[in-house]
MIGU-695135 format. One line per field, with one value per residue: residue in one letter; y, x, z of N, C-alpha, C in turn. Coordinates in steps of 0.1 Angstrom, whole numbers. Each point is the difference from the previous one (the first is absolute). Example, Ala and Ser with C-alpha at 12.3 -4.5 7.8 and 13.67 -1.06 7.14 Angstrom:
// MIGU-695135
code [a  s]
n_north [-57  11]
n_east [132  -4]
n_up [78  -7]
ca_north [12  11]
ca_east [-9  9]
ca_up [0  0]
c_north [12  11]
c_east [9  -8]
c_up [0  8]
***
This chain:
// MIGU-695135
code [m  i  d  e  i  q  r  t  l  l  e  q  v  a  d  l  h  a  v  p  e  g  a  y  n  i  r  a  n  g  k  t  a  e  r  n  t  t  a  n  i  d  i  v  s  k  e  d  g  s  g  i  d  i  h  i  k  p  g  t  k  h  e  s  v  h  i  p  v  v  l  s  q  s  g  l  k  e  t  v  y  n  d  f  y  i  g  e  d  a  d  v  v  i  v  a  g  c  g  i  d  n  c  g  v  q  d  s  e  h  d  g  i  h  r  f  f  i  g  k  n  a  k  v  k  y  i  e  k  h  y  g  s  g  d  g  d  g  q  r  i  m  n  p  g  t  e  v  t  m  d  e  g  s  y  m  e  m  e  t  t  q  i  k  g  v  d  s  t  i  r  t  t  k  a  d  l  a  a  g  a  r  l  v  i  r  e  r  l  l  t  h  g  r  q  s  a  i  s  k  f  n  v  s  l  n  g  e  d  s  s  a  n  v  i  s  r  s  v  a  k  e  e  s  y  q  q  f  i  s  t  i  n  g  n  a  k  c  a  g  h  t  e  c  d  a  i  i  m  d  n  a  r  i  s  a  v  p  e  l  t  a  n  n  p  d  a  a  l  i  h  e  a  a  i  g  k  i  a  g  e  q  i  i  k  l  m  t  l  g  l  t  e  a  e  a  e  e  q  i  v  n  g  f  l  k]
n_north [-81  1  -11  -13  -6  10  -4  -14  1  6  -9  -7  4  1  -13  -3  2  14  7  6  8  10  6  -6  -7  -10  -6  -6  -8  11  1  12  -5  9  11  10  12  11  9  -6  -12  3  -10  3  -9  -4  9  -4  1  6  7  6  13  1  8  5  8  13  -3  -10  -3  -9  -1  -11  -7  -8  -5  -9  -9  -8  -10  -6  7  -13  5  8  9  8  13  5  13  3  14  4  9  2  7  13  -4  -9  -7  -9  -11  -7  -9  -6  -7  -12  -7  -11  -5  -10  -4  9  -3  9  9  6  12  9  9  4  10  3  11  5  9  1  8  13  -5  -9  -9  -10  -8  -7  -10  -9  -8  -10  -8  -13  -7  -13  -11  10  -3  9  9  6  9  7  10  3  10  8  9  6  9  4  9  12  -6  -9  -10  -10  -9  -10  -7  -10  -10  -11  -8  0  -10  10  -7  11  9  11  5  10  8  12  9  12  5  10  14  -5  -6  -8  -10  -8  -11  -6  -8  -9  -12  -8  -8  -10  -13  2  8  11  7  11  8  10  7  11  7  10  4  6  0  12  -7  -5  -12  -12  -11  -9  -7  -11  -9  -10  -10  -8  -9  -13  0  8  9  8  11  7  10  9  8  8  12  5  9  0  10  -11  -9  -10  -11  -11  -8  -11  -7  -10  -9  -9  -8  -12  0  11  10  9  9  8  10  5  11  8  10  6  9  -1  9  6  -8  -3  -9  -9  -11  -11  -10  -10  -10  -9  -12  -7  8  -10  10  8  -9  -2  13  2  -9  7  8  -11  9  -4  -5  -7  -3  -3  -6  -5  -2  -4  -6  -5  -2  -5  -6  2]
n_east [190  -5  -6  0  -2  8  9  -5  2  11  4  -5  7  12  -2  7  6  2  11  -10  -5  6  -9  6  -8  10  -12  10  -8  -8  8  6  -4  -9  7  -8  6  -8  2  -11  5  -3  7  -6  9  -11  1  -12  4  -12  8  -6  5  -10  10  -11  9  -5  -8  4  6  -8  0  6  -7  9  -9  5  -8  12  -6  11  -2  -1  -12  4  -2  -5  1  -2  4  -5  6  -8  9  -11  10  -5  -9  3  7  -3  8  -8  10  -10  -2  -6  11  -7  12  -9  12  -2  0  8  -9  -1  3  -5  0  -2  3  -7  7  -9  9  -12  9  -2  -11  5  7  -8  9  -8  11  -9  10  -8  12  -4  12  4  7  3  -1  10  -8  -6  3  -9  2  -2  6  -10  6  -11  7  -10  8  -4  -9  4  8  -7  7  -8  10  -9  10  -8  8  10  -3  -9  4  4  -10  4  -6  5  -9  6  -10  7  -10  8  -2  -9  3  7  -8  8  -9  9  -9  9  -9  9  -10  7  -1  6  4  5  -9  3  -8  6  -9  5  -9  6  -11  11  7  -3  -8  2  7  -8  9  -7  9  -9  11  -8  8  -10  10  -4  8  3  4  -10  4  -9  7  -8  7  -10  7  -12  11  -1  0  -2  7  -7  8  -6  8  -7  8  -6  8  -11  8  -3  6  4  2  -9  4  -9  7  -7  7  -9  6  -11  10  -3  -10  10  -1  5  -7  7  -7  9  -7  8  -6  7  -5  10  -5  -10  -8  5  -1  -13  0  8  -7  -9  8  -4  -5  6  -8  10  3  -14  -2  12  -4  -11  6  9  -9  -7  12  -2]
n_up [137  -14  6  -5  12  6  -9  3  13  -1  -9  9  10  -9  -8  11  -12  5  3  7  -9  2  10  10  7  0  7  7  5  0  -11  1  -13  -7  -3  -6  0  -2  -10  -5  1  11  4  11  7  6  10  1  -12  2  -8  -11  -2  -9  -3  -6  -5  2  -9  8  -12  -4  13  6  9  1  7  -7  5  4  4  3  12  1  4  -9  11  -7  6  -12  3  -12  2  -7  -4  -8  -4  2  -9  10  -8  9  -3  9  1  7  11  3  0  2  1  3  2  12  13  0  3  -11  5  -10  9  -12  8  -10  4  -6  -3  -7  -4  -1  -7  9  -7  5  -7  9  -1  4  0  4  5  0  4  -4  3  9  12  1  5  -12  7  -5  7  -12  5  -6  4  -5  -1  -6  -3  0  -8  10  -6  4  -7  6  -3  6  0  2  -6  9  7  1  12  6  -2  7  -11  5  -6  4  -3  2  -7  -5  -1  -9  11  -7  4  -4  5  -3  6  0  2  2  5  6  -1  12  -8  6  -6  8  -8  6  -5  3  -10  5  -6  6  -11  -2  -7  11  -3  1  -6  8  -6  4  -6  3  1  5  3  -2  11  -7  6  -4  5  -5  8  -4  6  -5  4  -4  2  -13  -9  -3  -4  5  -4  3  -5  3  -7  4  -3  3  6  -4  11  -8  8  -4  7  -6  7  -9  4  -1  3  -3  3  -13  -3  -2  8  -12  7  -6  2  -4  1  -6  4  -8  -5  -7  -10  0  -6  10  9  -3  -1  10  4  -6  7  9  8  10  8  4  -14  -2  12  -1  -12  5  11  -8  -8  10  4  -12]
ca_north [-6  -7  -13  -3  0  13  6  -4  8  13  -1  -2  11  14  0  4  -9  6  12  8  13  9  -3  -13  -7  -15  -6  -16  -6  8  8  6  -8  9  13  10  12  8  13  4  -10  -5  -12  0  -9  5  -1  -12  -12  -6  1  12  11  3  15  3  13  6  1  -11  -6  -12  -9  -10  -5  -14  -4  -16  -8  -13  -9  -14  -7  -5  3  14  9  14  10  10  13  8  12  6  15  4  14  5  0  -12  -10  -12  -13  -6  -15  -7  -14  -9  -14  -9  -14  -7  -15  -6  -3  12  10  12  11  13  10  12  12  11  13  9  15  5  15  6  -3  -10  -11  -12  -14  -10  -14  -9  -15  -10  -13  -9  -12  -8  -12  -3  0  13  8  12  11  15  11  13  12  12  13  11  15  8  14  6  -2  -11  -12  -14  -13  -11  -14  -10  -12  -12  -11  -14  -4  6  -6  9  14  10  13  11  12  11  12  13  9  15  4  -2  -12  -11  -13  -11  -11  -13  -12  -13  -9  -14  -9  -15  -8  4  14  9  15  9  12  10  14  12  11  12  11  11  13  2  -6  -12  -13  -13  -11  -11  -13  -12  -12  -12  -14  -8  -14  -11  3  13  11  14  9  14  10  11  11  13  10  12  11  12  -2  -10  -11  -13  -11  -11  -12  -13  -10  -11  -13  -9  -13  -11  1  12  9  14  11  14  8  15  9  13  9  12  11  13  -2  0  -13  -10  -12  -12  -12  -11  -13  -11  -13  -11  -9  1  -5  -11  2  4  -13  -9  7  -3  -14  -3  4  -9  1  -9  8  8  11  11  7  8  11  10  5  10  12  6  7  7]
ca_east [0  -13  2  -8  -15  -4  -1  -11  -12  0  -6  -13  -8  4  6  15  10  14  -1  -8  6  -7  1  -6  4  -5  2  -1  1  1  10  2  9  5  -7  6  -8  2  1  -14  -7  9  -5  7  -4  -6  10  -4  2  -12  -2  7  -7  4  -2  1  1  -11  3  6  -8  4  9  -6  5  -3  1  -5  4  -2  3  2  5  -14  -2  4  -12  3  -9  7  -7  6  -8  2  -3  0  -1  -8  2  8  -7  10  -5  7  -2  1  -5  7  0  5  2  0  2  1  -13  -4  -8  7  -9  4  -11  6  -8  5  -9  3  -4  3  0  -9  1  10  -5  8  -5  5  -3  3  -3  5  1  5  5  6  -7  -1  -13  -2  -7  5  -10  3  -11  3  -9  3  -7  4  -4  1  -2  -8  3  8  -4  7  -4  5  -3  4  -1  5  -6  5  8  -1  -9  -10  3  -10  4  -7  2  -7  5  -6  2  -2  -8  6  8  -7  6  -4  7  -4  5  -1  2  -4  3  -2  1  -7  5  -10  3  -9  4  -8  2  -6  5  -8  1  -3  0  -10  4  7  -6  7  -6  6  -4  8  -4  5  -4  2  -1  1  -6  5  -10  3  -9  2  -7  3  -9  3  -6  -1  -2  0  -6  9  -4  7  -4  6  -4  6  -3  7  -2  3  2  3  -6  5  -9  2  -8  1  -7  2  -7  0  -6  -1  -1  -1  -11  7  9  -4  6  -5  7  -4  6  -5  8  -6  9  2  -12  2  2  15  9  -2  4  15  3  -1  13  11  5  -6  -8  10  7  -10  -1  12  0  -10  5  10  -5  -8  8  11]
ca_up [-15  -3  -5  -13  5  3  -13  -7  7  -4  -12  1  7  -3  -13  -1  -4  2  9  -8  -2  9  13  4  13  0  14  -3  12  11  -1  -13  -7  -10  -1  -10  -1  -11  6  5  9  12  9  12  10  12  10  9  -8  -4  -14  -7  -4  -14  -4  -14  0  -8  -13  -5  -11  -7  8  6  14  4  14  2  12  -3  11  -3  13  7  14  1  -1  0  -3  -5  -2  -10  -2  -13  1  -12  -1  -10  -14  -5  -9  1  1  11  -2  13  -1  9  -3  12  -3  13  -2  13  8  7  -7  -2  0  -3  1  -5  1  -10  1  -12  2  -14  0  -9  -14  -2  -6  4  -4  9  -5  12  -3  10  -7  7  -6  10  3  15  8  7  -8  -4  5  -4  5  -3  4  -8  4  -11  3  -12  -1  -11  -13  -2  -6  3  -4  6  -4  10  -5  8  -9  4  11  13  7  8  -2  2  -7  6  -7  5  -9  2  -12  0  -12  -13  0  -7  3  -8  5  -8  6  -7  10  -3  12  -3  13  12  1  6  -3  4  -5  6  -6  6  -6  3  -10  7  -8  -12  -14  2  -6  2  -7  5  -8  5  -7  7  -2  12  -4  10  13  3  5  -2  5  -7  7  -6  6  -7  8  -8  10  -7  -14  -5  -8  4  -6  5  -8  2  -10  3  -6  9  -7  9  13  6  6  -3  5  -5  9  -4  10  -3  9  -4  9  -7  -9  -13  0  -8  2  -6  3  -8  2  -9  2  -7  -6  -13  -7  -7  -14  -3  1  -11  -12  0  -2  -15  -7  2  14  10  10  10  -7  -3  13  2  -10  4  14  -3  -8  10  9  -7]
c_north [-7  -13  -3  0  13  8  -3  7  15  1  -1  14  15  0  4  -13  3  10  11  14  10  -5  -13  -5  -13  -5  -15  -5  10  11  8  -6  10  13  8  13  8  15  5  -9  -5  -10  -1  -9  7  -3  -12  -12  -7  2  11  10  5  15  1  15  5  1  -12  -6  -14  -7  -10  -4  -16  -4  -14  -4  -16  -8  -14  -8  -4  5  15  7  15  10  13  11  7  11  7  15  4  15  5  0  -12  -11  -13  -13  -7  -15  -6  -15  -8  -15  -8  -15  -6  -16  -8  -3  13  9  12  10  13  10  14  13  11  13  10  14  7  14  5  -2  -10  -12  -13  -13  -10  -13  -8  -15  -8  -14  -9  -13  -8  -12  -5  -1  13  8  13  11  13  8  14  12  12  12  12  13  8  14  4  -3  -11  -11  -12  -11  -10  -14  -9  -12  -12  -11  -14  -1  6  -6  7  14  9  13  11  13  11  12  11  9  14  2  -4  -13  -13  -13  -12  -13  -13  -13  -12  -10  -14  -9  -14  -7  5  15  9  14  9  14  11  15  9  12  12  13  13  14  0  -5  -10  -11  -11  -10  -12  -13  -11  -11  -11  -13  -8  -14  -9  4  14  11  14  10  14  9  13  14  13  9  13  11  13  -2  -10  -12  -13  -11  -12  -14  -13  -9  -13  -14  -10  -15  -11  2  13  8  15  9  13  10  15  9  15  10  16  10  14  -3  -2  -12  -11  -14  -13  -12  -11  -13  -12  -12  -10  -9  2  -7  -12  -1  6  -11  -8  7  -2  -15  -4  5  -9  -1  -11  9  8  11  11  8  9  12  11  7  10  13  9  10  10  15]
c_east [-13  3  -10  -15  -6  -1  -13  -13  0  -7  -16  -9  4  4  15  8  13  -2  -9  6  -8  3  -5  6  -5  3  0  2  2  10  0  13  8  -7  6  -10  4  1  -14  -6  10  -7  8  -7  -5  10  -2  1  -13  -5  7  -9  6  -6  1  -2  -12  5  6  -9  6  11  -7  7  -3  3  -4  6  -1  4  3  5  -14  1  3  -15  5  -11  9  -8  7  -9  5  -4  2  -2  -10  3  10  -9  9  -8  6  -4  3  -1  10  -2  7  1  2  1  0  -14  -4  -7  10  -10  6  -12  5  -11  6  -9  4  -6  3  -4  -10  4  10  -8  9  -8  7  -3  5  -4  4  -2  6  4  7  -10  -1  -14  -3  -9  8  -11  5  -12  5  -10  5  -8  5  -7  3  -3  -8  5  11  -8  7  -7  7  -3  6  -4  3  -5  5  7  0  -12  -11  6  -13  5  -8  5  -8  5  -10  3  -5  -9  9  8  -6  9  -6  7  -5  7  -2  5  -4  5  -3  3  -8  4  -12  5  -11  5  -10  4  -8  4  -9  2  -3  -1  -10  6  11  -6  9  -8  8  -6  8  -7  8  -5  3  -1  1  -6  3  -11  5  -11  5  -10  4  -10  4  -8  0  -2  -1  -7  11  -5  7  -7  7  -6  7  -6  7  -6  2  0  1  -8  3  -11  5  -10  3  -9  3  -9  1  -6  2  -3  -2  -10  7  11  -7  8  -6  7  -6  7  -7  10  -8  10  2  -11  5  4  14  9  -3  5  15  2  -3  12  12  6  -7  -8  9  7  -8  -2  12  0  -10  4  12  -5  -8  9  11  -5]
c_up [0  -6  -11  3  1  -15  -8  6  -6  -15  1  5  -5  -14  -2  -4  0  10  -8  -1  12  14  4  14  -1  14  -2  15  12  0  -15  -7  -10  1  -8  2  -12  4  3  10  11  8  13  10  12  11  9  -9  -5  -14  -6  -3  -15  -3  -14  -3  -9  -15  -7  -11  -5  7  7  11  1  14  3  13  -3  13  -5  12  7  15  1  0  3  -3  -4  -4  -10  -4  -13  1  -15  -4  -11  -15  -5  -7  1  2  12  -1  13  -3  10  -5  11  -5  14  -3  14  5  9  -7  -4  -4  -2  1  -4  1  -9  2  -11  5  -14  -2  -10  -15  -4  -6  3  -4  8  -3  12  -3  11  -6  12  -5  12  3  14  5  6  -9  -4  3  -4  4  -5  4  -9  5  -9  5  -14  0  -13  -15  -3  -5  3  -6  5  -6  9  -6  9  -8  4  13  14  8  7  -2  5  -5  3  -8  6  -8  3  -11  3  -13  -13  -2  -5  4  -9  6  -10  8  -8  10  -3  13  -4  14  10  3  4  -5  3  -5  6  -5  8  -4  4  -10  6  -7  -12  -13  2  -6  3  -7  5  -7  3  -10  7  -4  12  -5  12  13  5  5  -4  5  -6  8  -7  5  -6  9  -8  10  -7  -14  -6  -8  4  -6  6  -6  4  -10  3  -5  12  -5  12  14  7  4  -1  7  -3  7  -5  8  -6  10  -6  11  -6  -11  -15  -1  -9  1  -5  4  -8  7  -5  4  -7  -5  -14  -8  -9  -15  -4  -1  -13  -14  -1  -2  -14  -8  1  15  9  9  9  -6  -3  11  2  -10  5  11  -5  -9  10  8  -8  3]
***
């Protein structure tokens, strides 16, 4: 059964206010709490108990899969492996995410490894949110890993968001694209206090006319630290773009490390990186409208991360 704390976490990481339609697997404190499958989407527990396999039949259209994880038990640490097999010509939405509420003194940690095998001409929208709460001294630690293998003509759009309460995270994404495959990644990240967030992307454009666009928008406040590492390997005629746009505040630190490798003369690769503070005239303009300086900063940050 899902308790009230866990329901609040589910609202934050998966926008779930009730049992979702379609296929879902809700994991709470290390165990499967609720599950549902459909005629086109099957969810099976791995034999060793380390995670689940999600099988989406070829041609499946306009269906969704929710696989959120919530932890409300202080001191719980787990590593979960979830594998997605998306059939040819499917068009689906996958909603993941992890929420940790830690009111104790022990660290709580969830490491989720998601592997995607996307069939020919299939389309996937993947949404992942991370959220932390609780007033305990124990840390909330999340280390998500994403591995993507894309067949010819497939498309994947990833939206990853972390905006509150995660003390430490190392986020790794690796993707291999076949001919004509397209990948779009949008990361939104906010850190505060003494939080640390490291994002690592490694995309290999292996097939002709494959393309990738990796975009990160982040805000670092107070004493927090962020590192953005993005590598795009152009191994064929392809197009790759990576962009990091960050706002730095207070005593925070940010490092951006874009890397491009062209192994083919027809590989067109671009990188952009910008780190800066909020412009003073932006704050003054909003203050003339009646906002305090703190309210003006919050408005600018919220608009930047949308």
